[in-house]
N, C-alpha and C positions, 0 to 999 in steps of 0.2 A: 683320418683327421679331417680331410676335405668334406667327406660325407657328413660328419658330425657338425661341422660349421654350417653346411647347407641346411641341415635340419633345424639348427638354432635360428637361422635366418628366416626359415619358414614359420617357426613358432612366433618370433617377434612380429613378423608381418601380419599373421593372423590375429595376434593380440591387438595390434594397432587398428585393424579393420573392425574388430569387435568393439573397441573403445569408441570409434567413430560412429558406429551404428547406435550405441547406447546414447551418445550425445545428440544425435539428430533424429532418431526414430520417434515417431509419435503414433500412438494407437489410432486406428482408422476412425473410431467414433469421436476423436477429438480433432481430427484434421480440419483446419479452417483455411479456405481459399484466401490467398493473399490478394488484397485489393490495392491498386495503385494509389488510391486516395487515403489509405490507412496511415496513421501516424508512424514516422520512421524510427520508433523507439521500441526496444524490447524489454526494458526494465526501468524501474524508478519513476514511472509516470505518476501524475496526480490526476484523479478523475472523480467527478461527482455530478449529480443531476441538479440542474437549476430549474426549479418549478416556475420561476418568473419568465424564463426564456422558453420553457417547455422542451429543453434539450439537454443531453449529456455534454459536459465540457471536459476536455483533457488538456493538460499543460505539461511541457517539459519532458523529462526522462533522459535516459542515456542513449547516445548514439549507438546503433546496433553493433554488437560484437557476438560472434558465434562461438567464442571460446569461454568467456566469462563476463558477468555484468560489471566487473571491476578490471581495469580502471574505467571510470565513467566520465566521458566527455559529454557534459550536459547540454541540453537543447532548450530553446525558449519559444517553441512554436505552440500555438493555440489551435485546437481542433474542436469542432462540435460534431455530435453524433445524433442524427435525426432520421427517422424512418429507415433505419438500417444502413445509413450512408455516412461516412466520415467526410468532413469538409474542413480544409485548412483555411482559417480566417485570419491568419497572422498578418497578411498584407493589408487587410482592411483596418488594422488597429494603429492608432497614432502613438501608442506607448505600450511596452511589454515589460514584464519582470525580467531580470537577468536570467541567463541559462541556469537551470536548477533541476535537480533530481532528488527523489526520496524525501520530499517534503510532504505537507498535508494540504488538502483542498476540501473545504467543508462549506455547505450552504448555511448561511446565517441570515434569517429573515430580518433581523435588526440592522444588518449591514446592507440589506437589499441585494445580496449577491453571494458569490463564492469567495471564501477567505482562504488565501494562500499564505502559508508561513513555514519556516524551517526549510531544511534540505541542504544539499551540498552541490558543488560544481567543481569540476577538475579541468584545468587547462592542460592539454596533453600535446607534447611534441609528436607522439605516436601512441597508438593503443597498446602499449606495452608497459608492464609494471616498472616504476622508477622514472617514468618520463612525464609525470603529471604533478601539477601543483594544486592542492586541494583548498577550497574555501567553503566555510559553513555560513549559513544565512540565518539572521534573526529579524529580517524585515517582514512586514505584513502588507499584502496587496489584496485588493478586492476586485473581482470581475463582475461588473454589473452594467446593465444597459449595453451589453456587447462591447465593453471597454474596460481596460485595466486601469486601476487607480492605486497609487502608492499612498497607503494610509499609515505608514510606520510612525510618523511623528504625531499624527492625530490620536492614535490608540495608545501611545506611550510605550515605555520600555516593556518588552514582552519576554517570552520564554528564551532561555539561553540558545545560542546558535547550535543546532544539532540536526542530524538526519535520522530518518526512520522512526520518528515519533508517531504518536497516535492521536487522532482527533475525532470528535463527534459533537453534534449540536444537541443540547438538552432543552427541549421546548418547555418543560415544566419549570425549570430554573431560568429559562430565557438566557442561556449562556452557551458559548462554544467551549468545550472542554478539550484540553491539550495535555498529553502526558508522555513522559519518558523521552527517549531518543538516545543517540550515541554521539560522543565527543562534543558535549555542550560545555564550553568554557564558562566557568562561573556557576555551574550547576551544583546543587547540594541535595542529597548525597551523590557523589560521582564515584562509581566503583573503579577498582584497578583496571577493569576492561573498558572504562570510559562510558559506562551506562548511567543515564540520568534517571532520577526518581521523583522529579518535581511534578506537581499538578498545577496547571494554569487555567484560568478562565478568561474569555473575552466577554465581559459583561457590560452591556449598555455603552459600547464604544470604547472601553478601556481594558487593557490587560491587567489582571490581578494574580498574584501568586497565592494559590489556594491549597498549598501543600499541607497535609495533615497526617496524623497517625491514628489508626492504622492506615496502611496504603499498600498497593502492590509493590513488590520489590523493583528496584531500578531495572529497566529492560529496554530492549529495542525491538521494533517490528511487531508489537502486539496488535491484534485486531480490536477494533472498537466501534460500537454502534449503539444507538438509543433504542430501548425496548419500551414502547408506550404502555403495554400491559403491566409491566413492572414499575413503570415511571422511573427508570434508572438507565444510566449509561453502563453498558456491559463491556468488559475488557477480557480478552482471552489470550493466553500464551505469550510468545515472544522469546527473545534470547537474552541471557545474562552475560554473554561473552564467551568466546571460545566454544567448546562443545556443550555448554550448559544451556539446555532448552527447557521451556516451561509449558505446563498445560493446566495452570490454575485459572479459575474464572472469578472475576471481581465485579461488583456492582457499585456505582456511584450515584447516590440519591441526596436528598436534602439532609440526610443523616450522616453523610460522608461516605468513605469507602468501606465496603464490607466484603469479606470472602464469601462466595456463594458455596453453600454446602450442598453437594449433589447427592448425598445420602445413598451411596452405593450404586448410583446410576452410571452408565458409561460416559466417558469423556474423550474428546479427541486426543490423539497422540501428541506428545510434546513437539513443538515446532518452533524454529527460530524466527518465523515470520508468518503472519496471518493477515487476512483482509476480511472485513465484515460489513454487511449492509442489512437494513431491515426490509423484509419482503412482506407487504401487506397481503399478498395472495396466500402465502404460507402461514401468515399470522405469527411470524417469528423472525429471528435474525439468521441470515445465511452466512456461514463462515467457510472459507476455503483456505487451506494451508498446504504447502508443498509436501509435508511429511504426514499429513493427517487426512487428506481428502476433503470432502464437502459435507458439512453438518448443519443441522437446524437447531437453534436454541430458542425455546419458549418456556423458560423456567427450568428446563432440563435439556441435555444434549441428546440428539438422535442422529445417526448417520443416514444420509440420503444418497450419497454416491461414494462408493469405496475407492473410486479413482480420482487422483488429483489431476488438476489441469497441468499441462506440461510446463514445468517451471524449474528454475534453479532452486536448490534446496533452501537457500537463505533469502530468496527474493519472491514475495508472493505475487500472484496474478491479481490485479486490482479489480474489485467487484463493486458495483453500485446499482441500485434499483432504478430502472428506466421506466418512469410512470407513463410515458407516451407509448412504449411497447408493452408495458405490463409484465416485464420480465427482468430478472437480474442479469446484467451484462458484465462480462469480464474481458479485460484486455491486458496484454503485456506480461512481463515477468518471466519470459519463456525463451527457450532456444529456438522455438518455431513460432514467431509472433503471429497473432491473429486475434479475432474478436469472437466471443462465444456468448450464448444466451442459455440460461438454465431453464429448460422446458421440462416440466414435471420433475423427475429425479435425474435427468441426464443433461450434460453439457453438449450443446450443438453448435458447431462452427457456423458463423454467419457469413 
């Protein structure tokens, strides 16, 4: 009996070691050296390139946890990324948005800067489930001239407070498009899982509800980016709640939403979360998703990297094209935080 008990102890110990290795191991080709100046968040960050400043800007996200991205004690630090270096500019700002994670950050030339909206924050007694109070945001902020401005009252009532919505700027319509999200009080339709299906646009300084039929199903975490060749905002994937993941592709143009018919061509695997950005070098949209890898969309999908960036299954690594570097840059959403650039068909740690 003692020998049997000892064997079971060995089995349990080996299982725990194996689980730990699965959680923390990263393939060598994805290893990214940790910089002391890198943002202290591993998930939920909002990041976009500001062409007026000529730099990438990152805001917020969750305080780092090596067990899970939830609960999320949100941050309100602002970083810039220039010439391969992160700089914390928070102390130079006279005003900052409240701590927030899983919102959207999108450049809008009509607002002369990056528009921040949506997201959530949790005040946590400790980073353990049940010790947090959650708040969802419906305020709108703009980062311009290296300063944050609260424009919530100027732009009028906007999308329902929600997290993990999707946003992209449509230069043809001169509108910022915002879709979906989770736990948006007042949203219609709101599914039993708390998914929102509304479409909003920030048009000439005012929010407008542009929800129409047909439209993508209510969802959270969908990737979204503008395709200049198609003159449409492209949306992919996301989650409907629980284990129900999507891999449909939609286009929003001046004709409204339409389902993209791929005519038998391959499509990325269904994933509860995705991130997308237009890459002028590749002449298409780069999409990365935890369960799908990295793909290119230029009217049809083609896989360019079978390996996903190291990420929690339901939290994407955020990608944005850095025009100063001439590369797609990725950050966060991972158990091994770091910064990567897509060079050719391979993610390289910076």
